[in-house]
N, C-alpha and C positions, 0 to 999 in steps of 0.2 A: 480559440477556442479550445475543448479541452476535449483528449481526448475520449473515443467507442473504449479500451478499455482503464481509463482511468474512473471515466462513470459508471461501469458494468462494477468497479470493486468499490468503488465510497458507492452504489444501491445498495450491496447486497454485504455488503457493512452493516448496513443501515438494518437489515433485515433478520440480520444474526444479533446487531445488540441489544436489536427490542425483543427475543426470545428469553438471549442472559437477564434485557433489564425484566421481564416480567416473572423470573423469578423472583429478583430484589422485591419488587413490587408485592411474591405471595404470602413473603415472610413478613413487611412492616404491614399486610392490611388492608392496604391499596387497595381498592376497588378498583382496578380493573378491567375499561370501556370493549364492549364484546362489537368488533366490528362486522359491518353487515360489508359484503363482497356480493355480488349480483356481478355477471356477465351475457351481453349481450350483444344483436347486432341492428343498428338503429341506426337512422340521419341523424347525425350533430346539428344541434342549432348552434353554436357559439365555435369559436375558435379555440378557443379555451379549451373545451368538450373536448377533440380531437386529440390535446397534449395529456388529456388526465388520464383516455382510452392510450392512448403508446405508454405513459408509465404504470403504470396497469402492467400492459404485456411486456416490458422490462421486469417490473419486482416478476410476474412469473417467470420467466426465463432463465432470471438470472437466480430462482429460487434454488437451480442444480449444483453454482458455484459456493451454497452458503458449508455446507457441505468440508467442501474443501477451506475453506478459512477458516472452521470451527478446529479441523483438524493443526494448519502451517500459524493463525495470529496468535496464540494462545500458548500455553502451556504445558497442552497437553502433549506435542510432540516429545520436551527432552524427557515428562512424567516415562510416559509407554513408553519407550526404547530407554532405558533406565531397571525399568522393570522387566524388558526381554531380557539388558544385560543379568540380571539378580538370576531371572530360572537359566541362562543358560550356563553361570555360573555354581550354582545346585545340583547341576546335572540333573535338576528335574524340568526337560524344555515345555512341558505341556499339564502341568502342575505349579500354581493356580490354572486353571482351567481361562481359555483367552477371550469368554466373555468373562469371567469379573478382573483380570487385569485392564479392560478396558472400562470397564466399570467405576472399575479404582481411580484411573486415571482421571475418570469424564468424574467425579464428584469430586478429590482433589483439583483440576483446571478453573471449578468455578468455585473454588476457596481462594483461589491465590490469585482468578480474574476477579473475584466479585467489587474488593474496594472501586476496582476501572469503570465494572461497566455499571458502580451506582454511581458511577458520575454520570454517566453516559444516562441514566435513566432520569434522574435528575436534572437535566444541563440540557440536553435534547430528545429528547419521547417523549416525558411529560409534555412538552411543554406545544413536541410536534402537537397532542394525541388534542390538547386544549384547543387549538390550530393559533396559537400565539404566536409560533413563526413558520415558515417558511419549509420547506424538502430541503433546499440547497443549504439552507444556516442552519436547518436541526445535523445534515450531515457532515458538514463543518466541523459542528462542537462535537459528535461524536465520531466521530477520525482524533481529534484532538487528544484521549485521556488516553486509546488504543497504542495513539505513535506514541505517545510518554513512556505507554509501558516497553515498546519493543524497543525502543533505543536506548532504556535502562538498562534490556538485555542484551544487546547487539554488542557484536567486537567492534571496537571501530574500525582495526583492519578490513574488517569484510564489507564493512558501510563503506572504506572508501575507495574500496572497486568497484563496485558497484556505480559509484560517483565516477569513481573515474568512465567507466565503460561506455557510462545514458550522456558522460559532456559535462553533470548542472556541478555546482560553485552553487550550489545554498549559504546563504549566512548564516540563515538563522535555523536552529532546529525545528520547528513550525515549519521551514520549506521544504526540508525531504516530503522528496513524493512517495506513495505507499506503491510505487511501482517497485521504486528503488528501496522501501524500505524492510518490504515485505520477503525479496531472497533474502538479501542478509543476514533480516533475523533468524530466518527459516537455518542460515546456513549455519549464523553462532548459536544457535538449541541444536544444533545435532550433532558441532568441534565441545560443546560441554556439559554432552549425553555421553561422550563418548569417553571421555576423561572421568566424569565420575563412573561409569563402566565399568572403566581401568581399574581403579583404583576398590571396586569391589570382586572383583577378580583374584587380587593379588593374593587373598589370605585366602582364600580357597584352592588355588593353586595350592600355597605350602604346605595345606594339607593330606592334595590329591599326593605334593612330592613326599611327605614325610610318611604315609602309608604305602607309595609302590616300593619304600625306599625297603620299609617293615618285609612289609611282608617277602622279598628278595634274602633279606638278612635269612628271614625262618626260613629257605627255600621254596616257599609256597608260590614256588613258579605260574603251574595251571590256575590257580584263583586272582579272577580281574579285580586290578585295585581300586575298580569302580562297588564291587558288591560290600565294600569295609569302608568305602567315600566317602558311600553319602551318607547313608546314617551318622557318620562325622560330622559331616560338614553341616547338615540338620540342628543336631542336637548341641554347637559352636554358635549354629544361626539364632536358634530358640532360647542359648543361656545368654547371651551376647541383646537380644529382645532386637531380634535386627529387624523388625516391619517397623519398629518402633523410630534406629537408628538413623533408617533410611528415608523415610517418609519424611523423616523432622530435617533431615538432609535436604530432600528437595523440596521442601516450605523456605529454609533458609536460606535459601539460591536466591529464593522471588521477596528478599525484604528489602 
């Protein structure tokens, strides 16, 4: 019997994957059926009615988990942290605003996850909505592309650590449970984001050192180095086509 956390995780994944798949369906122009949901209290006529009601209740409950899954099982974590490092390195902690950073991170996440969720839509969501497969089969098919994406971007060292802590010894990649893979993937994404953040900081720190040394050599002790360094860093960033380079590096990391 599967554990309750594993079942909730699978259910929340199917909900979230359905949202992303709907975006892919909208792009292709395919008609997406409009669901009809009604909630009421009444006598059940059969055991299947009770099971369906409990499934709907579970779906409504795990909707609160969907935002966490959106953040932690996709490319969003790495992207938004890299942009936060970029703002700090430039010396403009509030520019671009948080709304712009989060919005750009979301759309880049949609771009990166597009091929993965297209597979989910074609292999799991559409057959399930056409009643060609059962919910359990749809959830298994939906997990496969997402598991492949996370395994591809997870450091083996992190995955082995969580496998050892849980005492798991999977034979195949498909045998790795999501409850083990997701935290390993998160740790790997954080590690990668911090490595990229370090490389982003290096050129801007050099500019700060050059400006500070120049001001000191001219005897301008009272002038804060940040006043001169900030426009210099912005100029260098613009001349180097910084946004193009950073976004290109992020997307190349997921190829």
